[in-house]
C-alpha positions as CSV (number, residue, x, y, z in Angstrom):
1,M,20.4,34.5,19.7
2,G,17.8,32.9,17.3
3,N,16.3,29.6,18.0
4,T,15.5,27.4,15.4
5,T,13.2,24.5,15.9
6,Q,13.1,21.7,14.2
7,S,10.7,18.5,15.0
8,S,12.8,15.5,16.6
9,P,12.3,12.2,14.3
10,G,10.3,10.6,17.0
11,T,7.4,13.4,16.8
12,S,7.5,13.4,13.1
13,Q,7.1,10.2,13.4
14,H,3.9,10.3,15.7
15,G,2.4,12.7,13.6
16,L,3.2,10.5,10.6
17,L,1.5,7.4,12.6
18,I,-1.6,9.8,13.1
19,A,-2.4,10.3,9.9
20,V,-1.7,7.3,8.9
21,V,-3.9,5.4,11.6
22,L,-6.6,8.8,10.7
23,W,-6.2,7.6,7.0
24,G,-7.4,4.0,8.0
25,A,-10.2,5.1,10.2
26,L,-11.3,7.0,7.7
27,V,-11.6,4.1,4.8
28,I,-13.1,1.9,7.3
29,A,-15.7,4.7,8.3
30,A,-16.4,5.1,4.5
31,S,-17.2,1.4,3.7
32,A,-19.0,1.0,7.0
33,T,-21.3,3.6,6.3
34,G,-22.0,2.5,2.5
35,V,-20.6,5.9,0.8
36,L,-17.9,3.3,-0.9
37,G,-20.5,1.0,-2.0
38,A,-22.5,4.0,-3.2
39,L,-19.8,5.3,-5.3
40,G,-19.3,1.8,-6.9
41,Q,-22.7,0.6,-7.6
42,H,-23.0,4.6,-9.5
43,F,-19.3,5.5,-10.6
44,M,-17.0,2.5,-9.9
45,P,-14.0,4.5,-11.8
46,G,-14.4,6.6,-9.0
47,F,-13.0,4.4,-6.7
48,A,-9.8,3.9,-9.0
49,I,-9.2,7.6,-8.5
50,L,-9.2,7.1,-4.9
51,V,-6.9,4.0,-5.2
52,V,-4.7,6.2,-7.7
53,I,-4.8,9.1,-5.1
54,G,-3.6,7.0,-2.3
55,I,-0.5,5.9,-4.0
56,V,0.4,9.4,-5.3
57,V,-0.3,11.7,-1.7
58,P,2.3,9.8,0.4
59,T,4.7,9.3,-2.8
60,V,4.7,12.9,-2.9
61,S,4.7,13.8,0.8
62,Y,7.8,12.2,1.4
63,F,9.8,13.7,-1.8
64,S,8.3,17.1,-0.9
65,F,8.0,17.6,2.6
66,P,11.4,17.4,4.8
67,S,9.5,16.7,7.7
68,V,7.6,13.3,6.4
69,R,11.0,12.4,4.3
70,H,13.0,12.8,8.0
71,A,10.3,10.6,9.8
72,V,10.1,7.7,7.0
73,D,13.9,7.5,6.4
74,A,14.2,6.8,10.5
75,I,11.9,4.1,10.1
76,G,14.8,2.1,8.4
77,L,14.8,0.1,5.1
78,R,14.4,-3.5,7.1
79,R,11.3,-2.0,9.2
80,L,9.6,-0.2,5.5
81,T,10.2,-4.1,4.1
82,L,8.7,-6.2,7.1
83,F,5.4,-3.9,6.4
84,H,4.9,-6.0,3.6
85,V,4.6,-8.7,5.4
86,W,0.7,-7.8,5.9
87,R,0.5,-8.6,2.1
88,I,0.2,-12.4,2.6
89,P,-2.9,-12.4,4.8
90,A,-4.0,-9.8,2.0
91,G,-3.1,-12.1,-1.0
92,G,-4.8,-15.0,0.8
93,L,-8.8,-12.5,1.1
94,F,-8.1,-11.8,-3.0
95,L,-8.1,-15.8,-3.4
96,Y,-10.7,-16.4,-1.1
97,Y,-12.9,-14.0,-2.5
98,A,-11.6,-15.0,-5.9
99,S,-12.9,-18.8,-5.5
100,S,-16.1,-17.7,-3.9
101,G,-17.2,-16.0,-7.1
102,E,-16.9,-12.1,-5.3
103,L,-14.3,-11.4,-7.3
104,P,-13.0,-11.5,-10.7
105,L,-11.8,-14.8,-11.2
106,L,-8.3,-13.5,-13.2
107,F,-7.8,-10.3,-10.9
108,G,-8.6,-12.5,-7.4
109,L,-5.3,-14.8,-8.8
110,I,-2.9,-12.4,-9.9
111,A,-3.5,-10.3,-6.8
112,G,-3.6,-12.6,-4.4
113,V,-0.7,-15.4,-5.7
114,G,1.6,-12.1,-5.5
115,D,0.3,-10.4,-2.6
116,V,1.4,-14.4,-0.7
117,L,5.0,-14.4,-3.0
118,A,5.6,-10.7,-2.1
119,G,4.6,-11.0,1.3
120,L,7.0,-14.2,2.3
121,G,9.9,-12.4,0.1
122,A,9.4,-9.4,3.1
123,A,9.2,-12.0,5.7
124,T,12.7,-13.5,4.8
125,L,13.6,-10.5,6.8
126,L,11.8,-11.6,10.0
127,K,15.1,-13.0,11.7
128,R,18.0,-11.4,9.9
129,Q,19.3,-8.9,8.5
130,A,19.6,-8.2,4.7
131,T,22.3,-6.7,2.4
132,E,21.1,-4.0,0.0
133,T,21.0,-6.2,-2.7
134,Q,18.4,-8.3,-0.9
135,L,16.5,-5.2,-0.4
136,R,16.3,-4.3,-4.0
137,R,15.2,-7.6,-5.2
138,I,12.3,-8.0,-2.3
139,H,11.1,-4.8,-3.6
140,L,11.7,-4.8,-7.1
141,F,9.7,-7.9,-6.9
142,G,6.9,-6.5,-4.3
143,F,6.7,-3.3,-7.1
144,A,5.8,-5.1,-10.0
145,D,3.4,-7.3,-8.5
146,F,1.8,-4.0,-7.0
147,I,2.3,-2.7,-10.5
148,T,0.5,-6.2,-12.0
149,A,-2.5,-6.6,-9.6
150,V,-3.2,-2.6,-9.5
151,G,-3.2,-2.8,-13.2
152,T,-5.5,-5.5,-13.5
153,G,-7.9,-4.4,-10.5
154,L,-7.8,-0.8,-12.2
155,T,-8.4,-2.3,-15.8
156,F,-11.7,-4.3,-14.5
157,T,-12.7,-1.4,-12.4
158,L,-12.3,0.6,-15.5
159,L,-14.5,-2.0,-17.3
160,N,-17.3,-2.3,-14.8
161,D,-16.8,-5.7,-13.6
162,P,-19.8,-5.7,-11.0
163,L,-18.0,-7.9,-9.3
164,M,-15.5,-5.5,-8.2
165,V,-17.9,-3.9,-5.9
166,T,-16.4,-6.4,-3.1
167,L,-13.8,-4.0,-3.0
168,T,-15.4,-1.3,-1.2
169,T,-16.6,-3.5,1.7
170,L,-14.9,-4.3,4.6
171,P,-12.2,-5.9,5.1
172,M,-11.3,-5.8,1.7
173,A,-11.8,-1.9,0.9
174,L,-8.1,-1.5,3.7
175,I,-6.7,-3.1,0.7
176,P,-6.8,-0.8,-2.3
177,L,-7.5,2.5,-0.1
178,F,-5.2,1.9,2.4
179,G,-2.7,-0.9,1.5
180,V,-1.8,-0.4,-1.9
181,G,-0.8,3.4,-1.3
182,L,1.2,2.5,1.9
183,S,2.9,-0.2,0.2
184,G,2.9,1.6,-3.3
185,A,4.6,4.6,-1.4
186,S,6.9,2.1,0.5
187,H,8.5,0.5,-2.4
188,I,9.2,3.9,-4.4
189,I,10.7,5.2,-1.1
190,V,12.8,1.9,-0.5
191,L,13.9,2.0,-3.7
192,S,15.1,5.5,-3.9
193,Q,17.3,5.2,-0.6
194,L,19.2,2.2,-1.9
195,K,19.4,4.4,-5.1
196,R,21.1,7.1,-3.1
197,S,23.0,5.0,-1.0
198,S,24.6,3.2,-4.0
199,V,26.0,6.9,-5.7
């Protein structure tokens, strides 16, 4: 009699958590040691490529590997949505650095205001459950803000605006190279799950 080994949701989530922690630690180390700063000073478009990779890898992993999909689906739509509350302090950082002249003002305003609003939308679930319609609205708005902010940031980056180098320093580096990837992927994943459930 043959035995089939299949990882449990808990085991899969444990592995997923380790991967996410290592990702964040790598970004912190790269920023703290000046690796990101050197990249930003000599080839800022390379930083933009890292941002795109950070979005593509978790998204493709979800749709390509059943173990990853199993682990993420087990988290649940509500918790995946509540994750976006982190965008409230992220938006505050964007607004602070833009007002201090350390980021392009237009980029800081677009990213800052949008992130705060997206985070507040997610925060409405802190004390209540949500219908699929409400979840869809939260994620469609969050994704629209995500596309706008990332698009604006990539534009300023590709234009070699010197102020964009601020994104290579801590704590800002964690936003485009860590939070953005997880946020973008989670929007796509949740909207995909909602689409499947409505079929």
